[in-house]
C-alpha positions in Angstrom: -0.1 -0.1 -0.3 3.2 2.5 1.1 4.4 2.1 -2.5 0.9 2.8 -4.1 0.5 6.0 -2.2 4.0 7.1 -2.8 3.3 6.6 -6.4 0.1 8.5 -6.1 1.4 11.5 -4.0 4.7 11.5 -6.4 2.7 11.9 -9.7 0.5 15.1 -7.8 3.4 16.5 -7.0 4.9 16.7 -10.6 1.8 18.1 -11.9 1.7 20.7 -8.8 5.3 21.7 -8.3 6.2 23.5 -5.0 2.2 23.5 -3.5 3.5 22.4 -0.2 0.5 23.3 1.7 -1.8 21.4 -0.7 0.8 18.3 -0.9 0.0 18.0 3.0 -3.5 18.2 2.8 -3.9 15.7 -0.1 -1.2 12.9 1.7 -3.1 13.2 4.8 -6.1 12.3 2.7 -4.9 9.9 0.9 -3.3 7.7 3.6 -6.1 7.3 5.5 -9.0 6.7 2.8 -6.4 4.4 0.5 -7.6 1.0 1.8 -11.5 2.0 0.7 -10.3 3.2 -2.3 -8.1 0.4 -3.2 -11.0 -2.1 -2.0 -13.9 -0.4 -4.2 -13.5 -1.3 -8.3 -16.1 1.5 -9.2 -13.6 4.1 -7.6 -10.6 2.9 -8.9 -11.9 2.4 -12.5 -13.2 5.6 -12.5 -10.1 7.4 -11.1 -12.1 9.1 -8.1 -9.2 9.8 -5.8 -7.2 11.8 -9.2 -10.5 13.5 -9.8 -11.1 14.6 -5.7 -7.5 16.0 -6.0 -7.6 18.2 -9.3 -9.8 21.5 -8.5 -13.3 21.6 -11.0 -12.1 25.3 -11.6 -9.3 27.9 -10.7 -10.0 31.3 -11.0 -7.1 33.8 -10.9 -7.7 37.3 -11.3 -5.9 40.9 -11.2 -7.4 43.4 -8.5 -6.8 47.4 -9.3 -7.8 49.8 -6.6 -7.1 53.2 -5.5 -5.7 54.0 -2.4 -6.3 57.2 0.1 -3.2 59.0 -1.9 -4.6 58.5 -5.3 -2.4 56.2 -6.6 -3.2 52.6 -7.9 -1.8 49.2 -5.8 -2.9 45.4 -7.5 -3.3 42.6 -5.9 -3.9 39.1 -7.0 -7.4 37.3 -6.6 -8.3 33.8 -6.8 -11.1 31.4 -6.6 -10.6 27.8 -6.4 -14.3 25.7 -7.0 -12.9 22.6 -6.0 -15.9 20.1 -6.2 -19.8 20.6 -6.5 -20.4 17.0 -6.3 -22.8 17.5 -3.2 -24.3 21.3 -4.0 -22.8 24.7 -5.0 -19.1 25.5 -4.0 -19.1 26.9 -0.4 -16.1 28.3 1.4 -14.5 30.9 2.4 -12.5 33.8 1.2 -9.1 35.4 3.2 -7.5 38.2 2.3 -3.8 37.9 4.0 -0.5 38.5 2.8 -0.3 34.7 2.9 -2.4 33.6 0.3 -1.2 31.8 -2.7 -2.9 29.2 -4.7 -1.1 26.3 -3.0 -3.0 27.6 0.4 -6.1 28.4 -1.1 -5.7 25.0 -3.0 -5.1 22.9 0.4 -8.1 24.7 2.4 -10.8 24.2 -0.8 -9.7 20.2 -0.5 -10.2 20.5 3.1 -13.3 22.0 2.6 -14.6 19.9 0.5 -14.4 17.1 3.0 -15.5 19.2 5.7 -18.4 20.0 3.9 -19.4 16.7 2.9 -19.1 15.8 6.9 -22.3 18.3 7.7 -24.5 16.3 6.1 -25.6 20.2 4.2 -25.7 20.0 0.4 -22.5 21.8 0.2 -19.6 21.6 -2.4 -15.8 22.7 -1.7 -14.5 25.9 -2.4 -12.2 28.5 -1.0 -10.7 32.1 -2.5 -9.3 35.5 -1.2 -6.3 37.8 -2.0 -3.1 39.0 -1.1 -4.4 42.2 0.1 -3.3 43.1 3.6 -6.1 45.2 5.5 -3.4 46.1 8.2 -2.9 49.9 8.8 -5.7 50.5 5.7 -8.3 53.0 5.9 -12.1 51.7 5.8 -12.3 53.7 2.1 -9.6 51.6 1.2 -10.8 48.4 2.3 -13.7 49.6 0.5 -12.5 50.2 -2.8 -10.6 46.9 -2.7 -13.5 44.7 -2.3 -15.5 46.3 -4.5 -12.6 45.9 -7.5 -12.6 42.1 -6.2 -16.1 41.8 -6.5 -16.4 43.2 -9.8 -14.1 39.9 -11.5 -15.6 37.8 -8.9 -19.3 38.2 -9.1 -19.1 36.6 -12.9 -17.9 33.4 -11.0 -20.4 32.8 -8.2 -24.0 32.9 -7.4 -26.8 31.4 -4.8 -27.1 28.2 -6.8 -23.4 27.7 -8.3 -20.9 29.3 -5.4 -21.0 30.7 -2.3 -18.0 32.4 -0.5 -18.3 33.4 3.2 -15.6 34.9 5.3 -12.0 33.7 6.5 -9.0 35.3 8.0 -9.1 39.0 7.5 -12.8 39.2 5.8 -15.0 39.6 8.6 -18.8 41.5 8.6 -17.4 44.9 7.8 -15.4 43.0 4.4 -18.6 41.0 3.2 -21.6 43.9 3.7 -18.8 45.7 1.0 -18.5 42.7 -1.1 -22.4 41.8 -0.9 -23.0 45.5 -1.6 -20.9 45.4 -4.9 -22.6 42.3 -5.8 -25.9 43.6 -5.7 -25.1 46.8 -7.0 -23.5 45.0 -10.5 -26.0 42.1 -10.7 -29.4 43.6 -9.3 -30.2 41.3 -7.2 -30.5 40.5 -3.7 -30.1 36.6 -3.1 -28.1 34.7 -0.9 -24.8 34.5 -2.4 -22.2 35.5 0.4 -22.5 34.3 4.3 -21.4 35.5 7.2 -23.9 38.8 6.4 -25.1 41.3 8.7 -28.1 40.6 10.5 -29.9 43.2 9.2 -29.3 41.7 5.5 -29.4 38.1 5.6 -27.0 36.9 7.9 -27.8 33.9 10.8 -27.2 34.9 14.3 -24.2 32.9 16.2 -22.4 32.7 12.8 -19.3 34.7 14.2 -19.4 32.3 17.2 -19.9 29.2 14.9 -16.9 28.0 14.5 -15.7 27.8 18.4 -18.9 26.7 19.2 -18.6 23.8 16.9 -15.3 22.8 18.1 -16.0 22.6 21.9 -19.6 20.5 21.1 -17.1 18.0 19.4 -15.0 18.0 22.0 -17.7 17.3 24.6 -18.2 14.1 22.4 -14.6 13.2 22.9 -14.8 12.9 26.4 -18.1 11.8 27.0 -16.4 8.7 24.9 -14.1 8.5 27.8 -16.8 9.1 30.6 -15.0 13.0 31.0 -16.8 16.1 30.9 -15.4 19.8 30.1 -16.5 21.0 33.3 -13.4 21.9 35.9 -10.9 21.1 33.0 -8.2 23.6 32.0 -7.4 24.5 27.8 -5.1 26.1 25.9 -6.4 28.7 22.7 -4.0 30.5 20.3 -5.4 33.3 19.0 -7.9 36.0 19.8 -10.0 36.2 16.7 -13.6 34.8 16.0 -12.6 31.9 16.0 -11.1 31.8 19.5 -14.1 33.8 20.6 -16.6 31.5 20.3 -14.5 28.6 21.7 -13.9 30.8 24.6 -17.4 31.7 25.5 -19.0 28.2 25.3 -16.3 26.6 27.2 -16.3 29.5 30.3 -20.0 28.5 29.9 -19.6 24.6 30.0 -17.5 25.1 33.1 -14.1 25.0 31.6 -11.2 27.2 32.3 -9.9 28.7 29.6 -5.9 30.1 30.6 -4.3 31.5 27.4 -4.8 33.4 24.2 -2.3 34.4 21.8 -1.5 36.7 18.9 1.9 37.4 16.6 3.5 39.0 19.7 3.3 35.8 21.9 0.5 34.3 24.6 -0.7 35.2 27.8 -1.7 33.2 30.3 -4.2 33.6 32.6 -4.2 31.4 35.9 -7.5 32.7 36.5 -9.2 32.0 33.2 -11.2 33.9 31.1 -14.3 35.3 31.9 -17.3 37.3 30.3 -15.3 41.0 30.7 -12.1 39.3 29.5 -14.0 38.0 26.5 -15.2 41.5 25.8 -12.2 42.9 26.3 -10.5 41.6 23.7 -13.3 41.6 21.0 -12.9 45.3 21.6 -8.9 45.0 21.0 -9.8 43.4 17.9 -12.1 45.6 16.8 -9.7 48.1 16.8 -7.0 46.5 14.5 -4.6 45.8 17.6 -3.7 42.1 16.6 -1.7 41.9 19.8 -2.4 40.2 23.2 0.4 42.5 25.5 -2.5 44.9 26.5 -5.0 42.3 27.8 -2.0 40.9 30.3 -1.5 44.5 31.5 -5.1 45.0 32.4 -5.5 41.9 34.0 -2.8 40.6 35.5 -1.8 38.1 33.8 1.6 37.2 32.8 2.9 37.6 29.0 5.5 35.3 27.6 6.7 37.4 24.1 7.6 35.4 21.0 6.4 32.3 22.8 3.2 29.8 21.6 0.9 28.7 24.1 1.4 25.1 23.9 3.6 25.1 26.7 1.2 26.0 29.3 0.2 22.8 31.4 -3.6 22.2 30.3 -5.8 19.1 29.7 -7.3 20.0 26.3 -5.2 22.3 23.8 -7.4 24.3 20.8 -5.5 25.6 17.8 -7.6 28.2 16.6 -5.4 30.5 14.5 -3.6 29.5 11.0 -2.3 26.5 9.6 1.0 24.6 10.9 0.8 26.8 14.1 1.3 23.5 16.2 4.5 21.6 15.7 5.8 18.0 16.7 8.1 19.8 19.2 4.6 21.4 20.5 2.7 18.4 20.6 5.2 16.7 22.8 5.7 19.4 25.2 1.8 18.9 25.6 1.6 15.8 25.7 4.4 15.9 28.7 2.8 18.3 30.8 -0.3 16.2 30.9 -2.5 17.1 27.9 -5.0 14.7 26.9 -7.1 16.0 23.9 -6.0 18.3 21.2 -9.2 19.6 19.2 -7.9 21.6 15.8 -9.7 24.3 15.3 -7.7 26.6 12.7 -7.6 24.6 9.0 -5.0 22.3 9.6 -3.5 23.9 12.5 -1.1 20.9 13.0 1.9 19.8 11.0 2.1 16.3 9.8 4.6 15.2 11.9 2.4 16.7 14.9 -0.8 14.5 13.8 1.1 11.6 13.5 2.1 12.4 17.0 -1.2 13.2 18.9 -3.4 10.2 16.9 -0.4 7.4 19.3 -0.6 9.7 22.1 -3.9 11.6 22.7 -7.4 11.9 21.5 -6.6 14.1 18.5 -10.0 15.8 16.4 -8.9 17.0 12.8 -9.5 20.4 11.5 -12.1 19.0 8.8 -14.4 17.3 11.9 -14.2 19.8 14.5 -13.9 23.0 13.3 -17.1 22.4 10.6 -19.5 24.7 13.1 -18.8 27.9 10.9 -19.4 26.5 7.5 -22.5 24.6 8.9 -24.1 27.9 9.9 -23.0 29.1 6.9 -25.3 26.6 5.6 -28.1 27.1 7.7 -27.7 30.9 6.8 -27.9 29.7 3.1 -31.4 27.9 4.5 -33.1 30.8 6.0 -31.8 32.8 2.8 -34.0 30.5 0.5 -36.9 30.3 2.9 -36.9 34.0 3.5 -36.6 33.6 7.3 -34.6 33.5 10.2 -34.1 31.1 13.2 -33.7 32.2 16.6 -30.8 32.0 18.5 -31.6 28.8 20.0 -32.4 27.1 17.1 -29.4 27.7 15.5 -27.4 26.8 18.1 -29.5 23.6 18.5 -28.5 22.7 15.0 -25.5 23.4 14.9 -25.2 21.4 18.2 -27.3 18.3 16.4 -24.4 18.6 12.9 -21.5 18.5 15.5 -22.8 15.4 16.9 -23.7 13.7 13.6 -20.1 14.5 12.4 -18.4 12.9 15.7 -20.8 10.0 15.2 -19.1 9.4 11.4 -15.7 9.9 13.0 -16.8 7.1 15.4 -18.6 4.9 12.4 -15.2 5.1 10.0 -12.6 5.6 12.8 -13.2 2.6 15.0 -10.3 0.2 15.1 -9.8 -2.3 18.3 -11.7 0.0 20.4 -9.7 3.2 19.8 -10.9 6.0 17.6 -8.8 7.3 15.2 -10.7 10.7 14.1 -8.5 12.1 11.1 -8.9 8.4 9.6 -13.0 8.7 10.3 -13.3 11.9 9.6 -12.1 11.0 5.6 -13.0 8.0 5.1 -16.2 9.2 5.9 -16.4 12.8 4.0 -14.6 10.4 0.9 -17.1 7.8 0.7 -20.0 10.3 0.3 -18.1 12.1 -2.3 -17.4 9.4 -4.4 -20.8 8.0 -4.3 -22.1 11.4 -5.2 -19.6 11.4 -8.4 -20.0 8.2 -9.6 -23.8 8.7 -9.4 -23.7 11.7 -11.7 -21.2 9.4 -14.2 -18.3 12.1 -13.8 -16.0 11.3 -16.4 
């Protein structure tokens, strides 16, 4: 089997040179689904795995815009429409200097499996730009968003491709993007998710990724007759994902002792509470992406230039960005007694860290644990189609049910000799649904 996998990966790398993040994402999936793929003659004859690793459509375009000094600036825009076998393309837009085609292909590939696990009719896609909003005025951000959407609008629609927000794309940017789409297309439709409540957004969407990861963790602990109450938790980041996770963890009786930013991490032995979480929101809203001020205000300890994985905790939730937790971090966590790691950012752990954690802890991959955000985006699409809004309690209840279904799928496909391999369960569960849909549609 190993030889066949190596041959497959060598072929992929030859076709996509230099796309390191994409290769990492595919390698993880291929290693876990190969037995299922190899044992099904229909999948092999149709080369289903080869097709899944090739986007249906990759769109690249220039984004010219004018800054406040009247100067023309040019960024690059992307939309990778990866797989529409089970529904319209669905996935976020990321505005960040680190955005490359390789990063978006890995995210779109992961998104396809994640969306399959939600049980909602959504395909996978991802997009964005290398635009950096830091230091830009609202007017500059608006002009950039309008230029970006002027090109993107011809490729998306409520039944074709429904983007959402991601890193660098929050409520403000979604509003500008939606306004430009509406202006050009002269239609008010659910073409974007993460919208403001005033124009078709869903309740608890900003918190949904964090909420969903905590619900998934609840089920992981329950498998071992444990609960979150009284557990200590390390979180990275301090954006919407971290905010949602912190809110729900505190509500369920856990103690969140770390947050982090590009400047380092904060250790708060007393744990976060509602006041502290609100302060973090205000700090982020002011475009201040450092966490040192939190330590000054609340008497916590700030560790400049370090990551929170050296803290002694029961659970760790990487919530910031891909590959933020490496093998050394994983070993440090386990040596300090951490039993559960919940990948809340997309591919938040490096490949060797994942392999180590599967053996030495209970590890949840991002495509399962962080599916709460896209799940509520799917619920927003449903509400837009019905011209109707559910209450906070209704959306939260539906989210909780979806995360339980995802956990049950992981258990069904990932249980081996009484041990649950959540990576294998998530990958096989997502793969089988997509593969069967592709076969049924005569995909050639």
